[in-house]
Full PDB file with SEQRES, HELIX, SHEET, SSBOND, CRYST1, ORIGX, SCALE, CONECT and MASTER records, all heavy atoms in Angstrom:
SEQRES   1 A   45  MET CYS ASP PRO THR TYR GLU GLY ASN PRO LEU ASN GLN          
SEQRES   2 A   45  HIS HIS MET SER GLY ALA LEU PRO ASP ALA PRO LEU SER          
SEQRES   3 A   45  GLY HIS TRP PHE GLU ALA GLN PHE GLN GLU LEU LEU ALA          
SEQRES   4 A   45  ASN ALA HIS PRO PRO LEU                                      
HELIX    1 AA1 PRO A   10  ASN A   12  5                                   3    
HELIX    2 AA2 GLU A   31  ASN A   40  1                                  10    
CRYST1    1.000    1.000    1.000  90.00  90.00  90.00 P 1           1          
ORIGX1      1.000000  0.000000  0.000000        0.00000                         
ORIGX2      0.000000  1.000000  0.000000        0.00000                         
ORIGX3      0.000000  0.000000  1.000000        0.00000                         
SCALE1      1.000000  0.000000  0.000000        0.00000                         
SCALE2      0.000000  1.000000  0.000000        0.00000                         
SCALE3      0.000000  0.000000  1.000000        0.00000                         
ATOM      1  N   MET A   1      -5.162  15.569   8.277  1.00  0.00           N  
ATOM      2  CA  MET A   1      -5.727  14.771   7.204  1.00  0.00           C  
ATOM      3  C   MET A   1      -4.658  14.341   6.197  1.00  0.00           C  
ATOM      4  O   MET A   1      -4.948  13.577   5.309  1.00  0.00           O  
ATOM      5  CB  MET A   1      -6.830  15.537   6.499  1.00  0.00           C  
ATOM      6  CG  MET A   1      -7.997  15.890   7.391  1.00  0.00           C  
ATOM      7  SD  MET A   1      -8.807  14.447   8.048  1.00  0.00           S  
ATOM      8  CE  MET A   1      -9.926  14.090   6.725  1.00  0.00           C  
ATOM      9  N   CYS A   2      -3.427  14.837   6.325  1.00  0.00           N  
ATOM     10  CA  CYS A   2      -2.367  14.434   5.398  1.00  0.00           C  
ATOM     11  C   CYS A   2      -1.642  13.185   5.881  1.00  0.00           C  
ATOM     12  O   CYS A   2      -0.735  12.711   5.229  1.00  0.00           O  
ATOM     13  CB  CYS A   2      -1.359  15.562   5.225  1.00  0.00           C  
ATOM     14  SG  CYS A   2      -2.058  16.987   4.378  1.00  0.00           S  
ATOM     15  N   ASP A   3      -2.027  12.666   7.024  1.00  0.00           N  
ATOM     16  CA  ASP A   3      -1.401  11.473   7.578  1.00  0.00           C  
ATOM     17  C   ASP A   3      -1.964  10.250   6.857  1.00  0.00           C  
ATOM     18  O   ASP A   3      -3.155   9.974   6.943  1.00  0.00           O  
ATOM     19  CB  ASP A   3      -1.684  11.404   9.069  1.00  0.00           C  
ATOM     20  CG  ASP A   3      -1.025  10.233   9.758  1.00  0.00           C  
ATOM     21  OD1 ASP A   3      -0.460   9.356   9.073  1.00  0.00           O  
ATOM     22  OD2 ASP A   3      -1.077  10.189  10.990  1.00  0.00           O  
ATOM     23  N   PRO A   4      -1.127   9.483   6.129  1.00  0.00           N  
ATOM     24  CA  PRO A   4      -1.645   8.330   5.402  1.00  0.00           C  
ATOM     25  C   PRO A   4      -2.182   7.237   6.319  1.00  0.00           C  
ATOM     26  O   PRO A   4      -2.909   6.364   5.864  1.00  0.00           O  
ATOM     27  CB  PRO A   4      -0.448   7.847   4.585  1.00  0.00           C  
ATOM     28  CG  PRO A   4       0.740   8.408   5.249  1.00  0.00           C  
ATOM     29  CD  PRO A   4       0.298   9.668   5.930  1.00  0.00           C  
ATOM     30  N   THR A   5      -1.854   7.292   7.597  1.00  0.00           N  
ATOM     31  CA  THR A   5      -2.353   6.281   8.531  1.00  0.00           C  
ATOM     32  C   THR A   5      -3.610   6.740   9.258  1.00  0.00           C  
ATOM     33  O   THR A   5      -4.144   6.002  10.085  1.00  0.00           O  
ATOM     34  CB  THR A   5      -1.277   5.908   9.570  1.00  0.00           C  
ATOM     35  OG1 THR A   5      -0.947   7.066  10.347  1.00  0.00           O  
ATOM     36  CG2 THR A   5      -0.023   5.373   8.888  1.00  0.00           C  
ATOM     37  N   TYR A   6      -4.097   7.948   8.961  1.00  0.00           N  
ATOM     38  CA  TYR A   6      -5.305   8.468   9.597  1.00  0.00           C  
ATOM     39  C   TYR A   6      -6.482   7.564   9.252  1.00  0.00           C  
ATOM     40  O   TYR A   6      -6.722   7.245   8.098  1.00  0.00           O  
ATOM     41  CB  TYR A   6      -5.571   9.896   9.115  1.00  0.00           C  
ATOM     42  CG  TYR A   6      -6.832  10.510   9.662  1.00  0.00           C  
ATOM     43  CD1 TYR A   6      -6.894  10.950  10.970  1.00  0.00           C  
ATOM     44  CD2 TYR A   6      -7.959  10.632   8.868  1.00  0.00           C  
ATOM     45  CE1 TYR A   6      -8.048  11.514  11.478  1.00  0.00           C  
ATOM     46  CE2 TYR A   6      -9.127  11.195   9.364  1.00  0.00           C  
ATOM     47  CZ  TYR A   6      -9.159  11.636  10.671  1.00  0.00           C  
ATOM     48  OH  TYR A   6     -10.305  12.195  11.171  1.00  0.00           O  
ATOM     49  N   GLU A   7      -7.203   7.127  10.258  1.00  0.00           N  
ATOM     50  CA  GLU A   7      -8.291   6.171  10.057  1.00  0.00           C  
ATOM     51  C   GLU A   7      -9.675   6.786  10.124  1.00  0.00           C  
ATOM     52  O   GLU A   7     -10.665   6.082  10.199  1.00  0.00           O  
ATOM     53  CB  GLU A   7      -8.162   5.042  11.069  1.00  0.00           C  
ATOM     54  CG  GLU A   7      -6.889   4.247  10.877  1.00  0.00           C  
ATOM     55  CD  GLU A   7      -6.739   3.112  11.865  1.00  0.00           C  
ATOM     56  OE1 GLU A   7      -7.609   2.960  12.746  1.00  0.00           O  
ATOM     57  OE2 GLU A   7      -5.753   2.378  11.752  1.00  0.00           O  
ATOM     58  N   GLY A   8      -9.763   8.091  10.086  1.00  0.00           N  
ATOM     59  CA  GLY A   8     -11.066   8.740  10.089  1.00  0.00           C  
ATOM     60  C   GLY A   8     -11.648   8.882  11.485  1.00  0.00           C  
ATOM     61  O   GLY A   8     -11.017   8.573  12.476  1.00  0.00           O  
ATOM     62  N   ASN A   9     -12.880   9.360  11.517  1.00  0.00           N  
ATOM     63  CA  ASN A   9     -13.583   9.557  12.778  1.00  0.00           C  
ATOM     64  C   ASN A   9     -15.079   9.397  12.516  1.00  0.00           C  
ATOM     65  O   ASN A   9     -15.495   9.273  11.368  1.00  0.00           O  
ATOM     66  CB  ASN A   9     -13.240  10.930  13.361  1.00  0.00           C  
ATOM     67  CG  ASN A   9     -13.635  12.062  12.461  1.00  0.00           C  
ATOM     68  OD1 ASN A   9     -14.792  12.185  12.064  1.00  0.00           O  
ATOM     69  ND2 ASN A   9     -12.678  12.906  12.111  1.00  0.00           N  
ATOM     70  N   PRO A  10     -15.885   9.409  13.561  1.00  0.00           N  
ATOM     71  CA  PRO A  10     -17.327   9.221  13.358  1.00  0.00           C  
ATOM     72  C   PRO A  10     -17.956  10.264  12.439  1.00  0.00           C  
ATOM     73  O   PRO A  10     -18.907   9.959  11.718  1.00  0.00           O  
ATOM     74  CB  PRO A  10     -17.906   9.315  14.765  1.00  0.00           C  
ATOM     75  CG  PRO A  10     -16.783   8.926  15.667  1.00  0.00           C  
ATOM     76  CD  PRO A  10     -15.540   9.441  14.983  1.00  0.00           C  
ATOM     77  N   LEU A  11     -17.426  11.484  12.418  1.00  0.00           N  
ATOM     78  CA  LEU A  11     -18.007  12.530  11.581  1.00  0.00           C  
ATOM     79  C   LEU A  11     -17.815  12.266  10.088  1.00  0.00           C  
ATOM     80  O   LEU A  11     -18.630  12.685   9.276  1.00  0.00           O  
ATOM     81  CB  LEU A  11     -17.424  13.899  11.946  1.00  0.00           C  
ATOM     82  CG  LEU A  11     -17.769  14.410  13.345  1.00  0.00           C  
ATOM     83  CD1 LEU A  11     -17.053  15.720  13.627  1.00  0.00           C  
ATOM     84  CD2 LEU A  11     -19.271  14.564  13.505  1.00  0.00           C  
ATOM     85  N   ASN A  12     -16.726  11.577   9.723  1.00  0.00           N  
ATOM     86  CA  ASN A  12     -16.516  11.278   8.306  1.00  0.00           C  
ATOM     87  C   ASN A  12     -16.706   9.787   8.025  1.00  0.00           C  
ATOM     88  O   ASN A  12     -16.225   9.277   7.021  1.00  0.00           O  
ATOM     89  CB  ASN A  12     -15.156  11.784   7.815  1.00  0.00           C  
ATOM     90  CG  ASN A  12     -13.994  10.922   8.261  1.00  0.00           C  
ATOM     91  OD1 ASN A  12     -14.133   9.966   9.012  1.00  0.00           O  
ATOM     92  ND2 ASN A  12     -12.806  11.266   7.798  1.00  0.00           N  
ATOM     93  N   GLN A  13     -17.397   9.122   8.906  1.00  0.00           N  
ATOM     94  CA  GLN A  13     -17.728   7.698   8.776  1.00  0.00           C  
ATOM     95  C   GLN A  13     -16.483   6.828   8.655  1.00  0.00           C  
ATOM     96  O   GLN A  13     -16.465   5.828   7.957  1.00  0.00           O  
ATOM     97  CB  GLN A  13     -18.691   7.481   7.607  1.00  0.00           C  
ATOM     98  CG  GLN A  13     -19.977   8.234   7.801  1.00  0.00           C  
ATOM     99  CD  GLN A  13     -20.844   8.255   6.570  1.00  0.00           C  
ATOM    100  OE1 GLN A  13     -20.429   7.900   5.472  1.00  0.00           O  
ATOM    101  NE2 GLN A  13     -22.080   8.677   6.753  1.00  0.00           N  
ATOM    102  N   HIS A  14     -15.426   7.233   9.347  1.00  0.00           N  
ATOM    103  CA  HIS A  14     -14.160   6.487   9.437  1.00  0.00           C  
ATOM    104  C   HIS A  14     -13.508   6.250   8.081  1.00  0.00           C  
ATOM    105  O   HIS A  14     -12.931   5.197   7.824  1.00  0.00           O  
ATOM    106  CB  HIS A  14     -14.365   5.167  10.201  1.00  0.00           C  
ATOM    107  CG  HIS A  14     -14.786   5.392  11.613  1.00  0.00           C  
ATOM    108  ND1 HIS A  14     -13.898   5.759  12.596  1.00  0.00           N  
ATOM    109  CD2 HIS A  14     -16.003   5.342  12.194  1.00  0.00           C  
ATOM    110  CE1 HIS A  14     -14.550   5.907  13.736  1.00  0.00           C  
ATOM    111  NE2 HIS A  14     -15.829   5.671  13.514  1.00  0.00           N  
ATOM    112  N   HIS A  15     -13.566   7.240   7.197  1.00  0.00           N  
ATOM    113  CA  HIS A  15     -12.888   7.142   5.906  1.00  0.00           C  
ATOM    114  C   HIS A  15     -11.427   7.509   6.094  1.00  0.00           C  
ATOM    115  O   HIS A  15     -11.101   8.430   6.832  1.00  0.00           O  
ATOM    116  CB  HIS A  15     -13.527   8.065   4.875  1.00  0.00           C  
ATOM    117  CG  HIS A  15     -14.886   7.609   4.452  1.00  0.00           C  
ATOM    118  ND1 HIS A  15     -15.555   8.164   3.415  1.00  0.00           N  
ATOM    119  CD2 HIS A  15     -15.701   6.627   4.916  1.00  0.00           C  
ATOM    120  CE1 HIS A  15     -16.728   7.574   3.251  1.00  0.00           C  
ATOM    121  NE2 HIS A  15     -16.823   6.640   4.156  1.00  0.00           N  
ATOM    122  N   MET A  16     -10.580   6.809   5.366  1.00  0.00           N  
ATOM    123  CA  MET A  16      -9.150   7.100   5.411  1.00  0.00           C  
ATOM    124  C   MET A  16      -8.894   8.493   4.832  1.00  0.00           C  
ATOM    125  O   MET A  16      -9.755   9.065   4.157  1.00  0.00           O  
ATOM    126  CB  MET A  16      -8.375   6.052   4.609  1.00  0.00           C  
ATOM    127  CG  MET A  16      -8.527   4.626   5.130  1.00  0.00           C  
ATOM    128  SD  MET A  16      -7.731   4.352   6.711  1.00  0.00           S  
ATOM    129  CE  MET A  16      -6.030   4.334   6.225  1.00  0.00           C  
ATOM    130  N   SER A  17      -7.685   9.015   5.023  1.00  0.00           N  
ATOM    131  CA  SER A  17      -7.367  10.369   4.580  1.00  0.00           C  
ATOM    132  C   SER A  17      -7.239  10.481   3.065  1.00  0.00           C  
ATOM    133  O   SER A  17      -7.422  11.550   2.511  1.00  0.00           O  
ATOM    134  CB  SER A  17      -6.063  10.841   5.232  1.00  0.00           C  
ATOM    135  OG  SER A  17      -4.962  10.117   4.720  1.00  0.00           O  
ATOM    136  N   GLY A  18      -6.870   9.400   2.390  1.00  0.00           N  
ATOM    137  CA  GLY A  18      -6.647   9.463   0.946  1.00  0.00           C  
ATOM    138  C   GLY A  18      -5.254   9.955   0.585  1.00  0.00           C  
ATOM    139  O   GLY A  18      -4.960  10.183  -0.576  1.00  0.00           O  
ATOM    140  N   ALA A  19      -4.396  10.120   1.587  1.00  0.00           N  
ATOM    141  CA  ALA A  19      -3.027  10.560   1.326  1.00  0.00           C  
ATOM    142  C   ALA A  19      -2.280   9.494   0.522  1.00  0.00           C  
ATOM    143  O   ALA A  19      -2.563   8.310   0.623  1.00  0.00           O  
ATOM    144  CB  ALA A  19      -2.297  10.821   2.642  1.00  0.00           C  
ATOM    145  N   LEU A  20      -1.347   9.938  -0.295  1.00  0.00           N  
ATOM    146  CA  LEU A  20      -0.542   8.998  -1.074  1.00  0.00           C  
ATOM    147  C   LEU A  20       0.239   8.078  -0.148  1.00  0.00           C  
ATOM    148  O   LEU A  20       0.655   8.490   0.939  1.00  0.00           O  
ATOM    149  CB  LEU A  20       0.444   9.759  -1.966  1.00  0.00           C  
ATOM    150  CG  LEU A  20      -0.152  10.552  -3.115  1.00  0.00           C  
ATOM    151  CD1 LEU A  20       0.946  11.366  -3.804  1.00  0.00           C  
ATOM    152  CD2 LEU A  20      -0.819   9.633  -4.106  1.00  0.00           C  
ATOM    153  N   PRO A  21       0.469   6.829  -0.570  1.00  0.00           N  
ATOM    154  CA  PRO A  21       1.266   5.905   0.249  1.00  0.00           C  
ATOM    155  C   PRO A  21       2.642   6.486   0.537  1.00  0.00           C  
ATOM    156  O   PRO A  21       3.233   7.176  -0.298  1.00  0.00           O  
ATOM    157  CB  PRO A  21       1.375   4.660  -0.619  1.00  0.00           C  
ATOM    158  CG  PRO A  21       0.241   4.746  -1.567  1.00  0.00           C  
ATOM    159  CD  PRO A  21       0.001   6.216  -1.800  1.00  0.00           C  
ATOM    160  N   ASP A  22       3.152   6.215   1.701  1.00  0.00           N  
ATOM    161  CA  ASP A  22       4.469   6.682   2.153  1.00  0.00           C  
ATOM    162  C   ASP A  22       4.553   8.197   2.266  1.00  0.00           C  
ATOM    163  O   ASP A  22       5.643   8.764   2.276  1.00  0.00           O  
ATOM    164  CB  ASP A  22       5.587   6.165   1.238  1.00  0.00           C  
ATOM    165  CG  ASP A  22       5.649   4.646   1.211  1.00  0.00           C  
ATOM    166  OD1 ASP A  22       5.448   4.016   2.275  1.00  0.00           O  
ATOM    167  OD2 ASP A  22       5.877   4.095   0.129  1.00  0.00           O  
ATOM    168  N   ALA A  23       3.415   8.867   2.334  1.00  0.00           N  
ATOM    169  CA  ALA A  23       3.415  10.323   2.473  1.00  0.00           C  
ATOM    170  C   ALA A  23       3.923  10.710   3.858  1.00  0.00           C  
ATOM    171  O   ALA A  23       3.566  10.077   4.844  1.00  0.00           O  
ATOM    172  CB  ALA A  23       2.008  10.875   2.276  1.00  0.00           C  
ATOM    173  N   PRO A  24       4.763  11.734   3.926  1.00  0.00           N  
ATOM    174  CA  PRO A  24       5.183  12.221   5.240  1.00  0.00           C  
ATOM    175  C   PRO A  24       4.049  13.023   5.863  1.00  0.00           C  
ATOM    176  O   PRO A  24       3.064  13.357   5.197  1.00  0.00           O  
ATOM    177  CB  PRO A  24       6.376  13.119   4.907  1.00  0.00           C  
ATOM    178  CG  PRO A  24       6.079  13.615   3.539  1.00  0.00           C  
ATOM    179  CD  PRO A  24       5.364  12.489   2.837  1.00  0.00           C  
ATOM    180  N   LEU A  25       4.189  13.333   7.126  1.00  0.00           N  
ATOM    181  CA  LEU A  25       3.195  14.174   7.781  1.00  0.00           C  
ATOM    182  C   LEU A  25       3.195  15.559   7.160  1.00  0.00           C  
ATOM    183  O   LEU A  25       4.176  15.979   6.540  1.00  0.00           O  
ATOM    184  CB  LEU A  25       3.474  14.252   9.282  1.00  0.00           C  
ATOM    185  CG  LEU A  25       3.338  12.925  10.031  1.00  0.00           C  
ATOM    186  CD1 LEU A  25       3.676  13.120  11.503  1.00  0.00           C  
ATOM    187  CD2 LEU A  25       1.951  12.345   9.877  1.00  0.00           C  
ATOM    188  N   SER A  26       2.123  16.261   7.316  1.00  0.00           N  
ATOM    189  CA  SER A  26       1.944  17.589   6.739  1.00  0.00           C  
ATOM    190  C   SER A  26       3.130  18.497   7.064  1.00  0.00           C  
ATOM    191  O   SER A  26       3.616  18.518   8.194  1.00  0.00           O  
ATOM    192  CB  SER A  26       0.655  18.205   7.293  1.00  0.00           C  
ATOM    193  OG  SER A  26       0.466  19.485   6.790  1.00  0.00           O  
ATOM    194  N   GLY A  27       3.571  19.235   6.055  1.00  0.00           N  
ATOM    195  CA  GLY A  27       4.648  20.197   6.249  1.00  0.00           C  
ATOM    196  C   GLY A  27       6.016  19.689   5.840  1.00  0.00           C  
ATOM    197  O   GLY A  27       6.965  20.458   5.796  1.00  0.00           O  
ATOM    198  N   HIS A  28       6.139  18.395   5.544  1.00  0.00           N  
ATOM    199  CA  HIS A  28       7.421  17.829   5.137  1.00  0.00           C  
ATOM    200  C   HIS A  28       7.448  17.670   3.622  1.00  0.00           C  
ATOM    201  O   HIS A  28       6.434  17.420   2.991  1.00  0.00           O  
ATOM    202  CB  HIS A  28       7.656  16.476   5.807  1.00  0.00           C  
ATOM    203  CG  HIS A  28       7.773  16.573   7.288  1.00  0.00           C  
ATOM    204  ND1 HIS A  28       8.977  16.737   7.925  1.00  0.00           N  
ATOM    205  CD2 HIS A  28       6.826  16.543   8.258  1.00  0.00           C  
ATOM    206  CE1 HIS A  28       8.778  16.803   9.226  1.00  0.00           C  
ATOM    207  NE2 HIS A  28       7.476  16.693   9.446  1.00  0.00           N  
ATOM    208  N   TRP A  29       8.640  17.841   3.026  1.00  0.00           N  
ATOM    209  CA  TRP A  29       8.796  17.727   1.580  1.00  0.00           C  
ATOM    210  C   TRP A  29       8.420  16.318   1.140  1.00  0.00           C  
ATOM    211  O   TRP A  29       8.798  15.326   1.748  1.00  0.00           O  
ATOM    212  CB  TRP A  29      10.228  18.038   1.172  1.00  0.00           C  
ATOM    213  CG  TRP A  29      10.433  17.920  -0.301  1.00  0.00           C  
ATOM    214  CD1 TRP A  29      11.088  16.926  -0.947  1.00  0.00           C  
ATOM    215  CD2 TRP A  29       9.965  18.818  -1.310  1.00  0.00           C  
ATOM    216  NE1 TRP A  29      11.068  17.147  -2.302  1.00  0.00           N  
ATOM    217  CE2 TRP A  29      10.372  18.310  -2.558  1.00  0.00           C  
ATOM    218  CE3 TRP A  29       9.235  19.998  -1.288  1.00  0.00           C  
ATOM    219  CZ2 TRP A  29      10.092  18.931  -3.759  1.00  0.00           C  
ATOM    220  CZ3 TRP A  29       8.953  20.624  -2.483  1.00  0.00           C  
ATOM    221  CH2 TRP A  29       9.376  20.101  -3.697  1.00  0.00           C  
ATOM    222  N   PHE A  30       7.677  16.234   0.037  1.00  0.00           N  
ATOM    223  CA  PHE A  30       7.232  14.947  -0.498  1.00  0.00           C  
ATOM    224  C   PHE A  30       7.413  14.979  -1.998  1.00  0.00           C  
ATOM    225  O   PHE A  30       6.589  15.503  -2.744  1.00  0.00           O  
ATOM    226  CB  PHE A  30       5.778  14.710  -0.103  1.00  0.00           C  
ATOM    227  CG  PHE A  30       5.243  13.348  -0.459  1.00  0.00           C  
ATOM    228  CD1 PHE A  30       6.065  12.243  -0.561  1.00  0.00           C  
ATOM    229  CD2 PHE A  30       3.891  13.190  -0.672  1.00  0.00           C  
ATOM    230  CE1 PHE A  30       5.562  10.993  -0.876  1.00  0.00           C  
ATOM    231  CE2 PHE A  30       3.368  11.948  -0.984  1.00  0.00           C  
ATOM    232  CZ  PHE A  30       4.198  10.845  -1.088  1.00  0.00           C  
ATOM    233  N   GLU A  31       8.519  14.426  -2.467  1.00  0.00           N  
ATOM    234  CA  GLU A  31       8.886  14.481  -3.881  1.00  0.00           C  
ATOM    235  C   GLU A  31       7.820  13.878  -4.794  1.00  0.00           C  
ATOM    236  O   GLU A  31       7.519  14.434  -5.848  1.00  0.00           O  
ATOM    237  CB  GLU A  31      10.224  13.761  -4.105  1.00  0.00           C  
ATOM    238  CG  GLU A  31      10.734  13.822  -5.526  1.00  0.00           C  
ATOM    239  CD  GLU A  31      11.190  15.212  -5.963  1.00  0.00           C  
ATOM    240  OE1 GLU A  31      11.533  16.040  -5.114  1.00  0.00           O  
ATOM    241  OE2 GLU A  31      11.199  15.460  -7.184  1.00  0.00           O  
ATOM    242  N   ALA A  32       7.221  12.763  -4.398  1.00  0.00           N  
ATOM    243  CA  ALA A  32       6.209  12.114  -5.239  1.00  0.00           C  
ATOM    244  C   ALA A  32       5.008  13.032  -5.443  1.00  0.00           C  
ATOM    245  O   ALA A  32       4.459  13.114  -6.550  1.00  0.00           O  
ATOM    246  CB  ALA A  32       5.776  10.791  -4.629  1.00  0.00           C  
ATOM    247  N   GLN A  33       4.593  13.747  -4.415  1.00  0.00           N  
ATOM    248  CA  GLN A  33       3.469  14.671  -4.545  1.00  0.00           C  
ATOM    249  C   GLN A  33       3.843  15.836  -5.453  1.00  0.00           C  
ATOM    250  O   GLN A  33       3.038  16.265  -6.282  1.00  0.00           O  
ATOM    251  CB  GLN A  33       3.046  15.203  -3.174  1.00  0.00           C  
ATOM    252  CG  GLN A  33       1.939  16.233  -3.226  1.00  0.00           C  
ATOM    253  CD  GLN A  33       0.609  15.661  -3.676  1.00  0.00           C  
ATOM    254  OE1 GLN A  33       0.256  14.550  -3.316  1.00  0.00           O  
ATOM    255  NE2 GLN A  33      -0.139  16.396  -4.449  1.00  0.00           N  
ATOM    256  N   PHE A  34       5.060  16.338  -5.320  1.00  0.00           N  
ATOM    257  CA  PHE A  34       5.524  17.420  -6.175  1.00  0.00           C  
ATOM    258  C   PHE A  34       5.492  16.998  -7.639  1.00  0.00           C  
ATOM    259  O   PHE A  34       5.011  17.733  -8.502  1.00  0.00           O  
ATOM    260  CB  PHE A  34       6.938  17.836  -5.758  1.00  0.00           C  
ATOM    261  CG  PHE A  34       7.513  18.935  -6.592  1.00  0.00           C  
ATOM    262  CD1 PHE A  34       7.011  20.231  -6.494  1.00  0.00           C  
ATOM    263  CD2 PHE A  34       8.550  18.690  -7.469  1.00  0.00           C  
ATOM    264  CE1 PHE A  34       7.538  21.251  -7.263  1.00  0.00           C  
ATOM    265  CE2 PHE A  34       9.089  19.701  -8.235  1.00  0.00           C  
ATOM    266  CZ  PHE A  34       8.580  20.984  -8.135  1.00  0.00           C  
ATOM    267  N   GLN A  35       5.981  15.788  -7.926  1.00  0.00           N  
ATOM    268  CA  GLN A  35       5.974  15.276  -9.295  1.00  0.00           C  
ATOM    269  C   GLN A  35       4.542  15.126  -9.806  1.00  0.00           C  
ATOM    270  O   GLN A  35       4.260  15.418 -10.974  1.00  0.00           O  
ATOM    271  CB  GLN A  35       6.706  13.938  -9.373  1.00  0.00           C  
ATOM    272  CG  GLN A  35       8.185  14.030  -9.084  1.00  0.00           C  
ATOM    273  CD  GLN A  35       8.932  14.892 -10.082  1.00  0.00           C  
ATOM    274  OE1 GLN A  35       8.601  14.939 -11.255  1.00  0.00           O  
ATOM    275  NE2 GLN A  35       9.959  15.583  -9.602  1.00  0.00           N  
ATOM    276  N   GLU A  36       3.623  14.680  -8.945  1.00  0.00           N  
ATOM    277  CA  GLU A  36       2.221  14.540  -9.340  1.00  0.00           C  
ATOM    278  C   GLU A  36       1.610  15.902  -9.659  1.00  0.00           C  
ATOM    279  O   GLU A  36       0.883  16.044 -10.643  1.00  0.00           O  
ATOM    280  CB  GLU A  36       1.434  13.856  -8.233  1.00  0.00           C  
ATOM    281  CG  GLU A  36      -0.032  13.653  -8.573  1.00  0.00           C  
ATOM    282  CD  GLU A  36      -0.787  12.974  -7.458  1.00  0.00           C  
ATOM    283  OE1 GLU A  36      -0.964  13.611  -6.392  1.00  0.00           O  
ATOM    284  OE2 GLU A  36      -1.202  11.835  -7.641  1.00  0.00           O  
ATOM    285  N   LEU A  37       1.922  16.897  -8.859  1.00  0.00           N  
ATOM    286  CA  LEU A  37       1.402  18.241  -9.114  1.00  0.00           C  
ATOM    287  C   LEU A  37       1.917  18.787 -10.446  1.00  0.00           C  
ATOM    288  O   LEU A  37       1.166  19.406 -11.205  1.00  0.00           O  
ATOM    289  CB  LEU A  37       1.781  19.188  -7.967  1.00  0.00           C  
ATOM    290  CG  LEU A  37       1.084  18.907  -6.646  1.00  0.00           C  
ATOM    291  CD1 LEU A  37       1.705  19.773  -5.540  1.00  0.00           C  
ATOM    292  CD2 LEU A  37      -0.408  19.149  -6.744  1.00  0.00           C  
ATOM    293  N   LEU A  38       3.193  18.568 -10.727  1.00  0.00           N  
ATOM    294  CA  LEU A  38       3.753  19.012 -12.009  1.00  0.00           C  
ATOM    295  C   LEU A  38       3.078  18.297 -13.170  1.00  0.00           C  
ATOM    296  O   LEU A  38       2.738  18.918 -14.194  1.00  0.00           O  
ATOM    297  CB  LEU A  38       5.254  18.763 -12.053  1.00  0.00           C  
ATOM    298  CG  LEU A  38       6.122  19.656 -11.181  1.00  0.00           C  
ATOM    299  CD1 LEU A  38       7.585  19.210 -11.267  1.00  0.00           C  
ATOM    300  CD2 LEU A  38       5.988  21.109 -11.572  1.00  0.00           C  
ATOM    301  N   ALA A  39       2.872  16.994 -13.033  1.00  0.00           N  
ATOM    302  CA  ALA A  39       2.245  16.218 -14.101  1.00  0.00           C  
ATOM    303  C   ALA A  39       0.800  16.640 -14.353  1.00  0.00           C  
ATOM    304  O   ALA A  39       0.323  16.581 -15.484  1.00  0.00           O  
ATOM    305  CB  ALA A  39       2.309  14.733 -13.764  1.00  0.00           C  
ATOM    306  N   ASN A  40       0.101  17.081 -13.301  1.00  0.00           N  
ATOM    307  CA  ASN A  40      -1.313  17.441 -13.426  1.00  0.00           C  
ATOM    308  C   ASN A  40      -1.540  18.938 -13.626  1.00  0.00           C  
ATOM    309  O   ASN A  40      -2.694  19.376 -13.681  1.00  0.00           O  
ATOM    310  CB  ASN A  40      -2.071  16.983 -12.179  1.00  0.00           C  
ATOM    311  CG  ASN A  40      -2.142  15.485 -12.089  1.00  0.00           C  
ATOM    312  OD1 ASN A  40      -2.115  14.787 -13.086  1.00  0.00           O  
ATOM    313  ND2 ASN A  40      -2.218  14.975 -10.865  1.00  0.00           N  
ATOM    314  N   ALA A  41      -0.458  19.702 -13.739  1.00  0.00           N  
ATOM    315  CA  ALA A  41      -0.605  21.159 -13.877  1.00  0.00           C  
ATOM    316  C   ALA A  41      -1.372  21.526 -15.150  1.00  0.00           C  
ATOM    317  O   ALA A  41      -1.218  20.908 -16.186  1.00  0.00           O  
ATOM    318  CB  ALA A  41       0.767  21.816 -13.897  1.00  0.00           C  
ATOM    319  N   HIS A  42      -2.202  22.551 -15.022  1.00  0.00           N  
ATOM    320  CA  HIS A  42      -2.938  23.043 -16.181  1.00  0.00           C  
ATOM    321  C   HIS A  42      -2.893  24.582 -16.144  1.00  0.00           C  
ATOM    322  O   HIS A  42      -3.389  25.166 -15.195  1.00  0.00           O  
ATOM    323  CB  HIS A  42      -4.385  22.577 -16.165  1.00  0.00           C  
ATOM    324  CG  HIS A  42      -5.121  22.987 -17.403  1.00  0.00           C  
ATOM    325  ND1 HIS A  42      -4.932  22.366 -18.607  1.00  0.00           N  
ATOM    326  CD2 HIS A  42      -6.010  23.978 -17.605  1.00  0.00           C  
ATOM    327  CE1 HIS A  42      -5.708  22.940 -19.503  1.00  0.00           C  
ATOM    328  NE2 HIS A  42      -6.369  23.920 -18.927  1.00  0.00           N  
ATOM    329  N   PRO A  43      -2.288  25.200 -17.099  1.00  0.00           N  
ATOM    330  CA  PRO A  43      -1.677  24.631 -18.299  1.00  0.00           C  
ATOM    331  C   PRO A  43      -0.418  23.848 -17.948  1.00  0.00           C  
ATOM    332  O   PRO A  43       0.206  24.096 -16.928  1.00  0.00           O  
ATOM    333  CB  PRO A  43      -1.351  25.847 -19.143  1.00  0.00           C  
ATOM    334  CG  PRO A  43      -1.219  26.972 -18.187  1.00  0.00           C  
ATOM    335  CD  PRO A  43      -2.156  26.662 -17.052  1.00  0.00           C  
ATOM    336  N   PRO A  44      -0.032  22.910 -18.817  1.00  0.00           N  
ATOM    337  CA  PRO A  44       1.149  22.081 -18.565  1.00  0.00           C  
ATOM    338  C   PRO A  44       2.395  22.933 -18.378  1.00  0.00           C  
ATOM    339  O   PRO A  44       2.551  23.972 -19.012  1.00  0.00           O  
ATOM    340  CB  PRO A  44       1.259  21.226 -19.823  1.00  0.00           C  
ATOM    341  CG  PRO A  44      -0.112  21.228 -20.411  1.00  0.00           C  
ATOM    342  CD  PRO A  44      -0.714  22.558 -20.071  1.00  0.00           C  
ATOM    343  N   LEU A  45       3.257  22.473 -17.521  1.00  0.00           N  
ATOM    344  CA  LEU A  45       4.531  23.177 -17.276  1.00  0.00           C  
ATOM    345  C   LEU A  45       5.631  22.589 -18.104  1.00  0.00           C  
ATOM    346  O   LEU A  45       5.723  21.467 -18.359  1.00  0.00           O  
ATOM    347  CB  LEU A  45       4.907  23.089 -15.796  1.00  0.00           C  
ATOM    348  CG  LEU A  45       3.912  23.753 -14.849  1.00  0.00           C  
ATOM    349  CD1 LEU A  45       4.297  23.508 -13.414  1.00  0.00           C  
ATOM    350  CD2 LEU A  45       3.852  25.247 -15.119  1.00  0.00           C  
TER     351      LEU A  45                                                      
MASTER        0    0    0    2    0    0    0    6  350    1    0    4          
END                                                                             
């Protein structure tokens, strides 16, 4: 489900994965996601 090109399946009514654009496949470092997690941390870091 971390694949940004995933096009869904009949069970989820063919909804996209919702992964960030240019996201690598699961398990690979993704700087943009890391920055987003830091920005959304609660309490703030």
